[in-house]
N, C-alpha and C positions, 0 to 999 in steps of 0.2 A: 504494500500500500504506500503510495507516495505521500509527501508531506501535506499537500492540499487535501487529499482524501482523509488523512488522519485528522486534520484540523476540522473539517466538516463533521466528521464522525464525533469528535469530542464536543463540538458545539451543539449538535443535535441531542446528545445525551444530557446536556445541562440546561435545556430549555423546554418549556411547554408552549404550545401555540394553540390559540382558539379563535374562531371566527365569531365576531359580534356584529349586530346591526342595531341602529338607533335612528328613528326618523328625525331626531333633532340635529343630527350631524350631516353636513353636506357630503363629506367623504365617508359614506357608510355603504356597504359593510367594511369592517376593517379587521386586520389580523393583529391580535393581541399576543405579545411575546413576554414571557416571564422567565427569569432565571430560577432554577430550582433551589440553589444554595446562595447564601449571602457571603460565603467564604471566597474572597478574591483568589485565593491560591488554588481553588478547585477547578478553575478554568483559565487558560492562558489568554492573554490579549490577542495573540496571533490567531487563536481559534475563533475568537469573536470576530476579528477582522475578516477572516476567511468565510465566516458564516453569514455576513450581511447580504451577499448576493444570493445565498441560499434562501434567505427570508424573502427576498424579492421574487424569486421563482415560486415559492409557496404562495405568496400573496397573489401573484398573477393567476396561478392555477385555481385559486378560490375566488377569483374576480373581486378581490379586496381593493378598495380605493385608497387605503392608507395603511401603514404599519405603525403600531405603537410598541415601544420597547421600554420596559421598566428596568432602570439601571440602579443597582445598589449605590447608596449615597457616597460610599467611600471610594467608588471607582471613578475618581475625578479625571484620570487620564483618558478613560473611555468616553466620558462625557465631553471632554474637549474634542476628541476625535469625531464624535457624532456631530457636534456643532460645525466643525470644519467641512463636513461632507454633506451638508444640506439638511440635517435633522434639526428640529425645533423643540425647545423645552415646552412641555405642556403641563402635566399634572404632577403634583408632589404627593407621594404615597406615604401614609402614616399609619402606625399601629398603636394600640393601647392594650397593655397586658391586663389580665384580670385584676380588678380592684375590689375592695369592699364597696358596698352600695354608696353612691354619692348622696350627700345631704342636699335636699332641695330647698329653695327659698320660695316662699309663697308669691304668687302673682297678685296683682290688684284684683279686687272682686269683679271688675268689669270684664276680665278675661277668664275664659274657661279652657283648661288644658285636659286632653283626653287621649287615650291610646285606641279608642274606638275608630275603626277604619272609616274614612270619608268615602263618598262616591267620587268618581272621576269628574262629574259635572261640578261638584262643590269646589274642587281644588283647581279646576281648569284656569280660572283667572290668575291664580298664583303661578301656575306653570307657564302660561303665556307671558306673564310679566317677566319671569326668569328668562324665558326664551328670547324676549326682546332685549334684555340686558346682555345676554351672551352674544346674540347676533350683532349687536352694536359694538361690543368690545372685542369680539373675536370673529369678525365678518368672514374670514376665510375658512372658518371651521364649522360654524353653526348655521343651521337652517333658519331663515327669517321667520319670526313668530307668526306672521300672517299665513305662511304656508302650512302651519300646524293646526290652524283653527278649522278642523274638519272631523268628520265622524270616525275615520280610520284611526286618527291619533287618539281620539277619545276612547275608542275601543281598546287600543293598546295600553293606555293608562289604566283602564279598568281591569284589564287582564293582569297587570302587575299588582294592583291592589288586591285582587282575588287570590293571588298566589299564596299558598299556605305558609311559605317561608317569609312572607312580607311582614314587616313590623312598621307601624306608623304612629306618629304623635302629631296631634293637631292642636293649635291654639286658636280659639274663636273669640270674636267680640261681637256681641249682639247676634250670635248664631252664625256669623260669617267667618270662614277660615282666614286668618291673617298671617299665620305661620304654619309651616308643614315640614316634618322630617320623615323621610322614608329610608328604611334599612331592610336588610334581608340576610338570612342565614346562608352561608356558603361553607359546606363541610362543617368543620368545628368552629368556624369563625363567624362573626357578624360584620357585615360591611354597611357603612352609611353611604347611601347613594345621593341623597339630596337633603339640604336644609335651605328652605326658602322663607324669607321674611318679606312681607309686602313693603314696598318702598316707603309708604306712609308711616310705617312703624319701626323703621330702622333707627339705630342710635338710642333705643330705649331699653337695651338689654334683653330683648325678646329672644334673640339667637342663643344667648347664654342660658336663658330659662328653659328653652325647649330641649337643649342638649343636656342640661342638668337633669331634667325630668327623665329623659331617655336613659341616662346613665344610672338613675336610681332604681330602674327596673332590675330585680334580682337576676333574671336570666341573662340580662345584658351585662351587669357588673361582673358576673362569673365567666364571661366569655372574652376571648381576644377580639378586639375591635379593629377594623380597618377603615380608612377613609381616604378619599382622593380629593385634592383641591387644586385649582389652578395655581401655578407657582408664584404668581404675583398677587394673590388674593389676601385681603385682611383676615379672612377666616382662618388662615394658618395660625395667627396669634391666638385665636379662640381655642383651637384644637390643642395647641401647645399648653395653654393654661389649664386645660382639662386632662392633661397627662399623656397626650399623644406624642410619639417620637417619630421623626422623619427616618424612613428606611430606604426610600428609593425616589429617584426623579424619573418621570416618564418622558420620553421623547417620541416624536412622531415624524414620519416621512410620507409626504403625499406621493402617490404612485406615479404621477407624471413628472416627478423630479428625478433627474439622473443620479444614480448611485455611483459614487466613486469606488474604484476597485483598488 
């Protein structure tokens, strides 16, 4: 076996790939790549370099429109290489190891917080508000909010809510959702997918309250938690305050971008 073949083999043994689709993303579906180990010595940089074109081939085979690679935070040399070859920093991946249940602080009586699942119709205004923010700040990545205001998107949101592994927390004022957290079980972990606070209520500590309430749930406190946030988002400070630690930076490559060999 030549060196190139050995490098590809070693690379393939140390990654997992999965195809995802999301109507909110312009470049969807995409190939998600994760390293199995965080030990930098378990895989050589030469193996990763040789494997980038392999990922491109896999993505094309699956008709993926972009590739996302989660790079362990300590692999700064690889992160520099990705930036130099057209990859863009996207999400920061964080974890929180099991803690004792978090103490919660009461909300004002005008707000009602609950784990009862809402309907897709109830939270659609929040989702569209979030979509508008994302498409404005990340126009090359997110679908415009106006393109999501349809029955197909509503059905996909309801299907996510109906999933038995879905966990939700909603804060309402006068019966109307003004903040929403969605999480889900993945194997032995729980991942936070979204925390949305209506623009009108931002800066009031609502995001902290909904996350505190979520962390106070016994089944949540006893699980390892994962969350992803855009690398330049203020939410990173909130997650750090709540005991999350950065483990990886995710980079993406649009498939119409030439990959350097």
